[in-house]
DOVO-189567 format. One record per atom (N, C-alpha, C): residue number from 1; residue in one letter; chain; atom name; x, y, z. Coordinates in steps of 0.02 Angstrom, whole numbers. Layout:
<nodes>
+-----+----+----+----+--------+--------+--------+
!   i ! aa ! ch ! at !      u !      v !      w !
+-----+----+----+----+--------+--------+--------+
! NUM !  A !  A ! CA !      X !      Y !      Z !
...
+-----+----+----+----+--------+--------+--------+
</nodes>
This chain:
<nodes>
+-----+----+----+----+--------+--------+--------+
!   i ! aa ! ch ! at !      u !      v !      w !
+-----+----+----+----+--------+--------+--------+
!   1 !  M !  A !  N !     39 !    -40 !    -17 !
!   1 !  M !  A ! CA !     -3 !    -16 !      1 !
!   1 !  M !  A !  C !     29 !     73 !    -16 !
!   2 !  C !  A !  N !     72 !     89 !    -53 !
!   2 !  C !  A ! CA !     58 !    163 !    -46 !
!   2 !  C !  A !  C !     31 !    221 !    -60 !
!   3 !  I !  A !  N !     32 !    262 !     -9 !
!   3 !  I !  A ! CA !    -32 !    294 !     29 !
!   3 !  I !  A !  C !     16 !    385 !     14 !
!   4 !  F !  A !  N !     73 !    381 !     32 !
!   4 !  F !  A ! CA !    116 !    447 !     65 !
!   4 !  F !  A !  C !    171 !    449 !    -18 !
!   5 !  Q !  A !  N !    158 !    453 !    -44 !
!   5 !  Q !  A ! CA !    203 !    458 !   -113 !
!   5 !  Q !  A !  C !    170 !    473 !   -173 !
!   6 !  P !  A !  N !    164 !    548 !   -193 !
!   6 !  P !  A ! CA !    124 !    580 !   -251 !
!   6 !  P !  A !  C !    160 !    564 !   -330 !
!   7 !  M !  A !  N !    107 !    548 !   -369 !
!   7 !  M !  A ! CA !    206 !    543 !   -429 !
!   7 !  M !  A !  C !    147 !    597 !   -470 !
!   8 !  G !  A !  N !    182 !    610 !   -523 !
!   8 !  G !  A ! CA !    156 !    680 !   -585 !
!   8 !  G !  A !  C !    184 !    640 !   -614 !
!   9 !  V !  A !  N !    142 !    631 !   -677 !
!   9 !  V !  A ! CA !    147 !    595 !   -737 !
!   9 !  V !  A !  C !    167 !    652 !   -791 !
!  10 !  T !  A !  N !    191 !    681 !   -822 !
!  10 !  T !  A ! CA !    196 !    704 !   -883 !
!  10 !  T !  A !  C !    237 !    654 !   -953 !
!  11 !  D !  A !  N !    220 !    711 !  -1023 !
!  11 !  D !  A ! CA !    254 !    681 !  -1113 !
!  11 !  D !  A !  C !    317 !    705 !  -1105 !
!  12 !  Q !  A !  N !    350 !    674 !  -1087 !
!  12 !  Q !  A ! CA !    445 !    687 !  -1115 !
!  12 !  Q !  A !  C !    434 !    675 !  -1194 !
!  13 !  Q !  A !  N !    504 !    744 !  -1219 !
!  13 !  Q !  A ! CA !    536 !    696 !  -1274 !
!  13 !  Q !  A !  C !    578 !    655 !  -1258 !
!  14 !  M !  A !  N !    595 !    593 !  -1272 !
!  14 !  M !  A ! CA !    675 !    555 !  -1292 !
!  14 !  M !  A !  C !    678 !    551 !  -1300 !
!  15 !  D !  A !  N !    760 !    538 !  -1306 !
!  15 !  D !  A ! CA !    841 !    563 !  -1368 !
!  15 !  D !  A !  C !    813 !    527 !  -1469 !
!  16 !  A !  A !  N !    763 !    454 !  -1430 !
!  16 !  A !  A ! CA !    737 !    428 !  -1499 !
!  16 !  A !  A !  C !    676 !    460 !  -1528 !
!  17 !  G !  A !  N !    688 !    550 !  -1506 !
!  17 !  G !  A ! CA !    618 !    557 !  -1546 !
!  17 !  G !  A !  C !    536 !    574 !  -1523 !
!  18 !  H !  A !  N !    544 !    526 !  -1480 !
!  18 !  H !  A ! CA !    455 !    493 !  -1485 !
!  18 !  H !  A !  C !    436 !    539 !  -1424 !
!  19 !  I !  A !  N !    383 !    526 !  -1384 !
!  19 !  I !  A ! CA !    352 !    559 !  -1335 !
!  19 !  I !  A !  C !    344 !    498 !  -1295 !
!  20 !  S !  A !  N !    357 !    495 !  -1213 !
!  20 !  S !  A ! CA !    327 !    452 !  -1200 !
!  20 !  S !  A !  C !    310 !    480 !  -1133 !
!  21 !  P !  A !  N !    235 !    444 !  -1117 !
!  21 !  P !  A ! CA !    233 !    467 !  -1047 !
!  21 !  P !  A !  C !    273 !    438 !   -972 !
!  22 !  T !  A !  N !    279 !    502 !   -931 !
!  22 !  T !  A ! CA !    380 !    487 !   -868 !
!  22 !  T !  A !  C !    340 !    507 !   -808 !
!  23 !  W !  A !  N !    347 !    461 !   -785 !
!  23 !  W !  A ! CA !    316 !    469 !   -697 !
!  23 !  W !  A !  C !    387 !    472 !   -686 !
!  24 !  H !  A !  N !    379 !    571 !   -629 !
!  24 !  H !  A ! CA !    419 !    578 !   -573 !
!  24 !  H !  A !  C !    378 !    632 !   -518 !
!  25 !  N !  A !  N !    419 !    629 !   -471 !
!  25 !  N !  A ! CA !    393 !    620 !   -390 !
!  25 !  N !  A !  C !    386 !    695 !   -376 !
!  26 !  A !  A !  N !    344 !    707 !   -330 !
!  26 !  A !  A ! CA !    315 !    759 !   -334 !
!  26 !  A !  A !  C !    358 !    761 !   -228 !
!  27 !  P !  A !  N !    329 !    822 !   -245 !
!  27 !  P !  A ! CA !    352 !    817 !   -167 !
!  27 !  P !  A !  C !    273 !    803 !   -106 !
!  28 !  S !  A !  N !    289 !    813 !    -84 !
!  28 !  S !  A ! CA !    225 !    751 !    -39 !
!  28 !  S !  A !  C !    196 !    839 !     17 !
!  29 !  L !  A !  N !    131 !    812 !     31 !
!  29 !  L !  A ! CA !    110 !    889 !     44 !
!  29 !  L !  A !  C !    107 !    867 !    126 !
!  30 !  L !  A !  N !    105 !    811 !    153 !
!  30 !  L !  A ! CA !     88 !    781 !    204 !
!  30 !  L !  A !  C !    161 !    797 !    273 !
!  31 !  K !  A !  N !    128 !    820 !    330 !
!  31 !  K !  A ! CA !    169 !    861 !    397 !
!  31 !  K !  A !  C !    171 !    786 !    448 !
!  32 !  P !  A !  N !    226 !    830 !    467 !
!  32 !  P !  A ! CA !    204 !    778 !    520 !
!  32 !  P !  A !  C !    158 !    771 !    574 !
!  33 !  G !  A !  N !    117 !    691 !    586 !
!  33 !  G !  A ! CA !     89 !    662 !    621 !
!  33 !  G !  A !  C !     23 !    702 !    603 !
!  34 !  T !  A !  N !     30 !    669 !    545 !
!  34 !  T !  A ! CA !    -25 !    631 !    466 !
!  34 !  T !  A !  C !    -30 !    546 !    457 !
!  35 !  Y !  A !  N !   -100 !    528 !    489 !
!  35 !  Y !  A ! CA !    -81 !    463 !    496 !
!  35 !  Y !  A !  C !   -127 !    408 !    446 !
!  36 !  V !  A !  N !   -146 !    382 !    483 !
!  36 !  V !  A ! CA !   -172 !    352 !    430 !
!  36 !  V !  A !  C !   -199 !    268 !    468 !
!  37 !  D !  A !  N !   -296 !    269 !    482 !
!  37 !  D !  A ! CA !   -295 !    200 !    506 !
!  37 !  D !  A !  C !   -335 !    142 !    457 !
!  38 !  Y !  A !  N !   -311 !     81 !    499 !
!  38 !  Y !  A ! CA !   -311 !     37 !    447 !
!  38 !  Y !  A !  C !   -332 !    -28 !    493 !
!  39 !  F !  A !  N !   -366 !    -51 !    504 !
!  39 !  F !  A ! CA !   -421 !   -126 !    513 !
!  39 !  F !  A !  C !   -385 !   -185 !    476 !
!  40 !  A !  A !  N !   -360 !   -227 !    506 !
!  40 !  A !  A ! CA !   -358 !   -294 !    467 !
!  40 !  A !  A !  C !   -360 !   -346 !    519 !
!  41 !  E !  A !  N !   -434 !   -355 !    453 !
!  41 !  E !  A ! CA !   -468 !   -439 !    480 !
!  41 !  E !  A !  C !   -459 !   -505 !    495 !
!  42 !  M !  A !  N !   -406 !   -504 !    501 !
!  42 !  M !  A ! CA !   -356 !   -574 !    503 !
!  42 !  M !  A !  C !   -245 !   -542 !    519 !
!  43 !  D !  A !  N !   -239 !   -604 !    544 !
!  43 !  D !  A ! CA !   -158 !   -556 !    563 !
!  43 !  D !  A !  C !   -129 !   -568 !    497 !
!  44 !  L !  A !  N !    -98 !   -528 !    474 !
!  44 !  L !  A ! CA !    -42 !   -502 !    429 !
!  44 !  L !  A !  C !    -15 !   -486 !    449 !
!  45 !  F !  A !  N !     59 !   -487 !    400 !
!  45 !  F !  A ! CA !    148 !   -447 !    409 !
!  45 !  F !  A !  C !    136 !   -394 !    368 !
!  46 !  L !  A !  N !    144 !   -330 !    412 !
!  46 !  L !  A ! CA !     99 !   -262 !    343 !
!  46 !  L !  A !  C !    162 !   -234 !    328 !
!  47 !  P !  A !  N !    219 !   -223 !    325 !
!  47 !  P !  A ! CA !    288 !   -196 !    282 !
!  47 !  P !  A !  C !    262 !   -122 !    299 !
!  48 !  I !  A !  N !    303 !    -66 !    339 !
!  48 !  I !  A ! CA !    289 !    -10 !    323 !
!  48 !  I !  A !  C !    351 !     19 !    282 !
!  49 !  S !  A !  N !    317 !    103 !    251 !
!  49 !  S !  A ! CA !    367 !    108 !    242 !
!  49 !  S !  A !  C !    381 !    195 !    202 !
!  50 !  H !  A !  N !    432 !    234 !    222 !
!  50 !  H !  A ! CA !    417 !    281 !    221 !
!  50 !  H !  A !  C !    431 !    319 !    165 !
!  51 !  R !  A !  N !    412 !    307 !    120 !
!  51 !  R !  A ! CA !    455 !    325 !     38 !
!  51 !  R !  A !  C !    516 !    294 !     17 !
!  52 !  P !  A !  N !    515 !    291 !    -47 !
!  52 !  P !  A ! CA !    584 !    279 !    -46 !
!  52 !  P !  A !  C !    667 !    316 !    -21 !
!  53 !  Y !  A !  N !    644 !    402 !    -13 !
!  53 !  Y !  A ! CA !    700 !    393 !     43 !
!  53 !  Y !  A !  C !    655 !    497 !     43 !
!  54 !  G !  A !  N !    620 !    491 !     97 !
!  54 !  G !  A ! CA !    591 !    523 !    123 !
!  54 !  G !  A !  C !    522 !    584 !    113 !
!  55 !  D !  A !  N !    557 !    647 !     80 !
!  55 !  D !  A ! CA !    493 !    655 !     51 !
!  55 !  D !  A !  C !    498 !    677 !    -35 !
!  56 !  Q !  A !  N !    570 !    677 !    -56 !
!  56 !  Q !  A ! CA !    570 !    673 !   -130 !
!  56 !  Q !  A !  C !    560 !    726 !   -144 !
!  57 !  S !  A !  N !    581 !    777 !    -66 !
!  57 !  S !  A ! CA !    564 !    858 !   -119 !
!  57 !  S !  A !  C !    632 !    877 !   -165 !
!  58 !  G !  A !  N !    691 !    846 !   -163 !
!  58 !  G !  A ! CA !    750 !    838 !   -174 !
!  58 !  G !  A !  C !    791 !    810 !   -149 !
!  59 !  P !  A !  N !    839 !    791 !   -190 !
!  59 !  P !  A ! CA !    889 !    732 !   -181 !
!  59 !  P !  A !  C !    916 !    687 !   -134 !
!  60 !  P !  A !  N !    928 !    630 !   -120 !
!  60 !  P !  A ! CA !    914 !    595 !    -56 !
!  60 !  P !  A !  C !    930 !    599 !     27 !
!  61 !  H !  A !  N !    986 !    641 !    -20 !
!  61 !  H !  A ! CA !   1057 !    663 !     60 !
!  61 !  H !  A !  C !   1025 !    731 !     71 !
!  62 !  E !  A !  N !    968 !    782 !     51 !
!  62 !  E !  A ! CA !    936 !    828 !     66 !
!  62 !  E !  A !  C !    868 !    834 !     93 !
!  63 !  A !  A !  N !    832 !    781 !     83 !
!  63 !  A !  A ! CA !    757 !    768 !     99 !
!  63 !  A !  A !  C !    762 !    774 !    193 !
!  64 !  D !  A !  N !    696 !    783 !    203 !
!  64 !  D !  A ! CA !    662 !    786 !    281 !
!  64 !  D !  A !  C !    648 !    701 !    253 !
!  65 !  H !  A !  N !    681 !    702 !    320 !
!  65 !  H !  A ! CA !    665 !    589 !    364 !
!  65 !  H !  A !  C !    627 !    632 !    390 !
!  66 !  Y !  A !  N !    541 !    621 !    428 !
!  66 !  Y !  A ! CA !    505 !    596 !    476 !
!  66 !  Y !  A !  C !    494 !    517 !    525 !
!  67 !  P !  A !  N !    508 !    510 !    552 !
!  67 !  P !  A ! CA !    507 !    440 !    582 !
!  67 !  P !  A !  C !    431 !    427 !    577 !
!  68 !  V !  A !  N !    424 !    360 !    561 !
!  68 !  V !  A ! CA !    381 !    321 !    573 !
!  68 !  V !  A !  C !    326 !    296 !    607 !
!  69 !  D !  A !  N !    292 !    293 !    653 !
!  69 !  D !  A ! CA !    290 !    272 !    749 !
!  69 !  D !  A !  C !    221 !    236 !    703 !
!  70 !  I !  A !  N !    199 !    150 !    741 !
!  70 !  I !  A ! CA !    154 !    126 !    722 !
!  70 !  I !  A !  C !    131 !     93 !    796 !
!  71 !  E !  A !  N !     54 !    118 !    782 !
!  71 !  E !  A ! CA !     38 !     76 !    863 !
!  71 !  E !  A !  C !    -15 !     -6 !    849 !
!  72 !  I !  A !  N !    -23 !    -53 !    854 !
!  72 !  I !  A ! CA !    -75 !    -90 !    863 !
!  72 !  I !  A !  C !   -125 !   -105 !    922 !
!  73 !  W !  A !  N !   -166 !    -84 !    925 !
!  73 !  W !  A ! CA !   -243 !   -117 !    934 !
!  73 !  W !  A !  C !   -245 !   -148 !    929 !
!  74 !  D !  A !  N !   -293 !   -196 !    974 !
!  74 !  D !  A ! CA !   -334 !   -247 !    995 !
!  74 !  D !  A !  C !   -399 !   -213 !    986 !
!  75 !  T !  A !  N !   -447 !   -242 !    961 !
!  75 !  T !  A ! CA !   -511 !   -154 !    948 !
!  75 !  T !  A !  C !   -564 !   -235 !    980 !
!  76 !  G !  A !  N !   -560 !   -321 !   1003 !
!  76 !  G !  A ! CA !   -617 !   -344 !   1037 !
!  76 !  G !  A !  C !   -646 !   -344 !    973 !
!  77 !  V !  A !  N !   -638 !   -314 !    914 !
!  77 !  V !  A ! CA !   -705 !   -351 !    874 !
!  77 !  V !  A !  C !   -665 !   -439 !    825 !
!  78 !  Q !  A !  N !   -728 !   -464 !    830 !
!  78 !  Q !  A ! CA !   -721 !   -506 !    811 !
!  78 !  Q !  A !  C !   -717 !   -529 !    731 !
!  79 !  P !  A !  N !   -659 !   -581 !    705 !
!  79 !  P !  A ! CA !   -647 !   -517 !    604 !
!  79 !  P !  A !  C !   -716 !   -565 !    586 !
!  80 !  Q !  A !  N !   -739 !   -557 !    519 !
!  80 !  Q !  A ! CA !   -789 !   -592 !    494 !
!  80 !  Q !  A !  C !   -759 !   -662 !    475 !
!  81 !  E !  A !  N !   -761 !   -743 !    438 !
!  81 !  E !  A ! CA !   -772 !   -779 !    431 !
!  81 !  E !  A !  C !   -710 !   -775 !    355 !
!  82 !  R !  A !  N !   -652 !   -784 !    356 !
!  82 !  R !  A ! CA !   -631 !   -794 !    274 !
!  82 !  R !  A !  C !   -684 !   -831 !    247 !
!  83 !  P !  A !  N !   -693 !   -801 !    159 !
!  83 !  P !  A ! CA !   -744 !   -866 !     96 !
!  83 !  P !  A !  C !   -704 !   -919 !    118 !
!  84 !  P !  A !  N !   -730 !   -933 !     65 !
!  84 !  P !  A ! CA !   -697 !  -1025 !     83 !
!  84 !  P !  A !  C !   -654 !  -1021 !    -12 !
!  85 !  W !  A !  N !   -621 !  -1032 !    -31 !
!  85 !  W !  A ! CA !   -576 !  -1027 !    -81 !
!  85 !  W !  A !  C !   -613 !  -1057 !   -127 !
!  86 !  N !  A !  N !   -606 !  -1028 !   -195 !
!  86 !  N !  A ! CA !   -637 !  -1049 !   -263 !
!  86 !  N !  A !  C !   -560 !  -1056 !   -315 !
!  87 !  D !  A !  N !   -549 !  -1116 !   -342 !
!  87 !  D !  A ! CA !   -488 !  -1126 !   -405 !
!  87 !  D !  A !  C !   -514 !  -1088 !   -423 !
!  88 !  W !  A !  N !   -478 !  -1020 !   -458 !
!  88 !  W !  A ! CA !   -511 !   -969 !   -517 !
!  88 !  W !  A !  C !   -480 !  -1014 !   -581 !
!  89 !  R !  A !  N !   -408 !  -1078 !   -571 !
!  89 !  R !  A ! CA !   -362 !  -1053 !   -633 !
!  89 !  R !  A !  C !   -371 !  -1142 !   -697 !
!  90 !  P !  A !  N !   -392 !  -1177 !   -672 !
!  90 !  P !  A ! CA !   -437 !  -1202 !   -751 !
!  90 !  P !  A !  C !   -456 !  -1179 !   -780 !
!  91 !  A !  A !  N !   -529 !  -1117 !   -747 !
!  91 !  A !  A ! CA !   -552 !  -1092 !   -791 !
!  91 !  A !  A !  C !   -505 !  -1055 !   -860 !
!  92 !  F !  A !  N !   -459 !  -1016 !   -796 !
!  92 !  F !  A ! CA !   -432 !   -971 !   -821 !
!  92 !  F !  A !  C !   -412 !   -996 !   -877 !
!  93 !  K !  A !  N !   -343 !  -1049 !   -899 !
!  93 !  K !  A ! CA !   -320 !  -1142 !   -927 !
!  93 !  K !  A !  C !   -369 !  -1113 !   -980 !
!  94 !  A !  A !  N !   -439 !  -1145 !   -958 !
!  94 !  A !  A ! CA !   -464 !  -1191 !  -1020 !
!  94 !  A !  A !  C !   -477 !  -1093 !  -1064 !
!  95 !  R !  A !  N !   -537 !  -1026 !  -1045 !
!  95 !  R !  A ! CA !   -538 !  -1004 !  -1120 !
!  95 !  R !  A !  C !   -450 !   -988 !  -1146 !
!  96 !  L !  A !  N !   -387 !   -989 !  -1109 !
!  96 !  L !  A ! CA !   -339 !   -952 !  -1156 !
!  96 !  L !  A !  C !   -316 !  -1022 !  -1190 !
!  97 !  E !  A !  N !   -315 !  -1061 !  -1229 !
!  97 !  E !  A ! CA !   -328 !  -1115 !  -1255 !
!  97 !  E !  A !  C !   -389 !  -1109 !  -1299 !
!  98 !  R !  A !  N !   -431 !  -1074 !  -1283 !
!  98 !  R !  A ! CA !   -487 !  -1066 !  -1300 !
!  98 !  R !  A !  C !   -461 !  -1020 !  -1364 !
!  99 !  L !  A !  N !   -447 !   -967 !  -1329 !
!  99 !  L !  A ! CA !   -413 !   -871 !  -1364 !
!  99 !  L !  A !  C !   -383 !   -910 !  -1405 !
! 100 !  R !  A !  N !   -307 !   -960 !  -1367 !
! 100 !  R !  A ! CA !   -266 !   -990 !  -1432 !
! 100 !  R !  A !  C !   -289 !  -1009 !  -1475 !
! 101 !  V !  A !  N !   -327 !  -1046 !  -1481 !
! 101 !  V !  A ! CA !   -357 !  -1085 !  -1537 !
! 101 !  V !  A !  C !   -416 !  -1051 !  -1590 !
! 102 !  I !  A !  N !   -450 !   -994 !  -1582 !
! 102 !  I !  A ! CA !   -491 !   -924 !  -1624 !
! 102 !  I !  A !  C !   -402 !   -896 !  -1609 !
! 103 !  F !  A !  N !   -362 !   -896 !  -1612 !
! 103 !  F !  A ! CA !   -316 !   -847 !  -1665 !
! 103 !  F !  A !  C !   -261 !   -882 !  -1685 !
! 104 !  K !  A !  N !   -242 !   -933 !  -1694 !
! 104 !  K !  A ! CA !   -230 !   -973 !  -1732 !
! 104 !  K !  A !  C !   -271 !   -983 !  -1791 !
! 105 !  S !  A !  N !   -302 !   -999 !  -1776 !
! 105 !  S !  A ! CA !   -357 !   -982 !  -1864 !
! 105 !  S !  A !  C !   -336 !   -925 !  -1887 !
! 106 !  C !  A !  N !   -357 !   -861 !  -1871 !
! 106 !  C !  A ! CA !   -342 !   -809 !  -1901 !
! 106 !  C !  A !  C !   -284 !   -769 !  -1908 !
! 107 !  V !  A !  N !   -226 !   -833 !  -1906 !
! 107 !  V !  A ! CA !   -173 !   -789 !  -1925 !
! 107 !  V !  A !  C !   -205 !   -840 !  -2014 !
+-----+----+----+----+--------+--------+--------+
</nodes>
């Protein structure tokens, strides 16, 4: 989950002459003390990242870095029962094979 990393997309002229949409970092508008509430209905491992480096408004060695605090609370809310697993792979493979047959006949 990437929440705190604003990105922009602009069209950029490439060396080869073509125009390509290019992602670029934008400065974060978040201030220290910004938080996210996250409720998990099952035990999980949740990696937390502070973006690749600070607020990315400048080079890594000049970026502002704020600590990331994590609080874990037991809400006492009973999680919902997990739905049964349905294996989608056989239907996907069958459809893929049908498309291969269709496209072979078009060539």
